N, C-alpha and C positions, 0 to 999 in steps of 0.2 A: 775321786780318788783313785790313782793309778794302781794297777795289779803290782808294782814291784815296791809301792808304798807299803805294802802290809807283810806283817812278820810271816817269814818262811818257817815249815817246821824244824828246819835245822838250826833255826835261832832259839827255839823253846827247848830249854834244857831241863832234864829232870830236877823238880825242886816241890817240897812240900810246906805246908804251913798248918798250924793248928786250925781246927774249925772255928767259925765260920770263913776263914780268910781274910786279907786285907789287900786290895786292888792296888795300894800304893808299895806293897813289898813284893808284887810280882816281878819278873824280870824275863822277859820284857814286860811293861805295863801295858795293859789291854788299850786298843783304840777304840775310842767311844765317840769320836767326834770328828767331823770333816770339816775344818774351819773355812773351806774354799766354797760351802753351800751356806747361804744366809737364811733359808727358808723362804715361804711364800704365802703366808698368812693363812694356811690351810686349816689350821685350826683356832683361827681367831675369835676369842671371846669365849673359848669353851673353858673348861675344867677338868681334870683327869685325875684320878687316884692310881698311883703305880706301886704295887707291893713290891718288895726287893728291889726298890729304885736306887738304893744307896751307892751299889756298884754293878759290874757286869752288864748284862743286857738292859736289866732296869735303869742304869745310870744313862745308858745311849738313848732309850726311849724318853727319859726325863729331858735331856738336853735337846733331842730332836723336836719333840714336842714344843719347849719353849721358844725355839727358833721358828716356829708354826704359830706363835701367838697364844699358846694354850697355857693357863695356870697350872700347875702340877702340885700335887701332894705326895710327898715321897714318904712311903711306909717301910720301915726297917726294923729289924730286931736287935742287934747289938752294936754294930760297927758304927759308931759316931764320928770317927774322923772321916771314913769313906762317905757318910751321909752329907758331912758337911763340906766336903769336896764337890760332891754332885750339886748341892745347893748353890755353891759358889760360881760352878761353872754354868749352870741355869741363869743365874743372875748377871753372869759376863755378857750374856746375850739381851739383856734388859728384860729377862723373864721374872716370875713371881713363882717362888718354890717355898711350900710348908713342910716341914719335916713332923713326922708322928712315930714315935718309937714303941715298940709293942711287939706280942706275939698273936698273929693273924689265927693261929690255932684257939685261940678264945673269943668265942662269940660276943663277949660283952665288949672287949677291946674293938672288934670289927663293927660294931654298933656306935661306937665313939668316934671311929674314923670318920664314918660317913656324917654323923650328926656335926663334927668339928668342920668338915669340909663344907657342908651346906652353908653352915652358919658364917664362915670366912668369906666363901668365894659367891654364896647364893645359889649355886647349882652343882649338879653332879653328871656332865654330859657322857664321861667316858671311864670305865673301869678296867685298869689292866692287870689281870690276876697273874703275876709273873713270879712271885715269891716260890722257893722251893728248897728242899735240903734232900740229900742223898748220902747214901753210907754203904761203900762196895763190901761185899762179902763173896766169898768164893763158893760157900755151900748155903743152900737154904737153910739148914741146921744150925748155921751160924748167926742167923737173923734173929734176934731176941723179940718177946713181946714188945718191950719198951721201944726198941727201934722201929718195928712194924707200925706200933701205935703212932709214935711221934712222925714218922714220916708222911703217913696217912693223915695226920692232924694238920701238918704244915700244907702238904702239897693238895690236898682234896676237901677236907672239911674246912679250910679257911677259905677257899673259892666259894664254898658254898655259904658260908657264914656271911662274908661280904658282900657278895652277888645278892643274897636275900636283904641285907641291909640297905643295899644301895637302889634296889629295884622300885622303891615306892617314890624316890626322888628322879628317877630317869624317865625324859619325855621321848616323845617321838624322834626318831633319827639319832637316839644316842645308841652308842656300840660300848658292847662287851668283848674283851679280846683277852683270850687265855693263851698261857704258854705250855703247850704241850712238849714233844720230843721225838724224835727220830726213833727213840726206844720203844715209844708206844706202837712202832710201826715194824721195827725190826728186831725188835727185844734186845737186850744186853745180858751175857751170862752171870756178869756180877753185879748187877743193880737191877735185882729182882722185884724188891717192893718198890723202889723208884719207878721202874718201867710199869708196875702195875699201876701206880698213882696216874702216871701220864695216860695210860689207855683209858683210866676212868675219867680223866680230865676230857679226853676226846669224845667220849660217849656223852658226856656232861655239854659239851659245846654243841653236838649235833642236835640232843634232845631239847636242850633250851632255846635253840634257835628256832626250831618248831613251836614251842610254847610260847614264845614272845614274838612270833611272827604278826600277830593280829595289833599288837601295840606297836609295831614298828621299830621295835629294838634290836638291833642287829647282833648277833653272837658269832664269833669266829675265833680262829685260833692259829696261831703260828707254831711250826714244830721245827725248832732248831736242831742242828746237829752237832758237831764238835765245836764249839764258841769257847773261846780262851777268855774265862773268867776267874774269880777268886773260888768259886764251886770246885773247879778242877784241882787246883794245886792243894785244896783243903780236903780232899776227900779220896783222892786216887794216889797210888804208888809212884815213886818216883821214875819207874822204867815207864810206866802206863802214860805218865806225864810226858816223858821225853819223845815219846813217839805220837804224840797227841794230834789227831787230825791226819796222820798220813795215811790211813787206809781209806781215805775218800779220793774220788776220782780227782779231784783238785789237788791232791797230795798235801794238803795244809790245814790247820785250824783257821776258823773263821773268826773274825774279829766282830765286838758288839756294834760297831758302828754299820757293819755289814746286815744287821738284823733290824735294826731300829726303823727303816724306811718302810717296812711292811706294815708295822705297827702304826706309823702315821698314815698310811693308805687306807688300812681298814678302819681307821677313827674318821676318816674325812669324807666329804660329799663325792669324792671319787668313787667309793665303794658302796653306793647307795642300794645296789641290787645285789649283793653279796652276803650271804648269811648261811650258817652252819658249815663253813668251808675251813680249809687249812693251806697255809702256805708254808712250803717246806723249804728251809734255809739250810742245806747240810752239805753243800760242797759236791753235790752231784750224784748223790746215792738215790736210786731209784726205788721207791716204796709202793707206790701206787694204791694210794690211800688217801 
């Protein structure tokens, strides 16, 4: 996909939606697929669980995995329309997708996701912990107990729950890929609790990679910068949305399709000597971490 095919910051106008936001209502809609690339069977015969797979980065990962021959389980919380659109996109490439709706902050639900995946597809080879929520607040004093607990419940507890449930079914050369954030490395003045959870994910990724090295299960993470997704328009104010991504060296927001390939690489046999590492996709921001 050529650079001029991507939406530039000038085309992203200030807009907001009620949380959790719908991709179909965004203007412009995020780019989640490059139809000029048909895949190369790099994940043929594997099955993956992708949380937050209904939209944004999760949708782009689901489509990219399907094009590589992977069966995908799309775990989502509320956005039925977006989830069905993602399923249709996967099936348009002759892929197989299963939708599972629920809250990953509930350990029982996470157990059910793994159980249903293994029963349906016979294996669980790739776990993508991607679901997250954020709530911007200008002051620490404005973060309520409820918000703090909810953010950690989704963003970090959910990863613990689902990974714990998945591990007994994961074999040698399986891959766990977590979604961190540039905020874990450079901070964000109005996303204090969100940034803290992403820092926790980074520490978890590094620690778990060491823990699982003897079992030959790889654990890595991707740390996106400003990517144009429903999370942005449903949690930030119009002025912030209107300038989203302009502070990066590339002067624009990224698109989900520009992130998905990293998840393909980390799940494939091309990355068999990589574990405990971070791929930064943030428009050129240097974070050295």
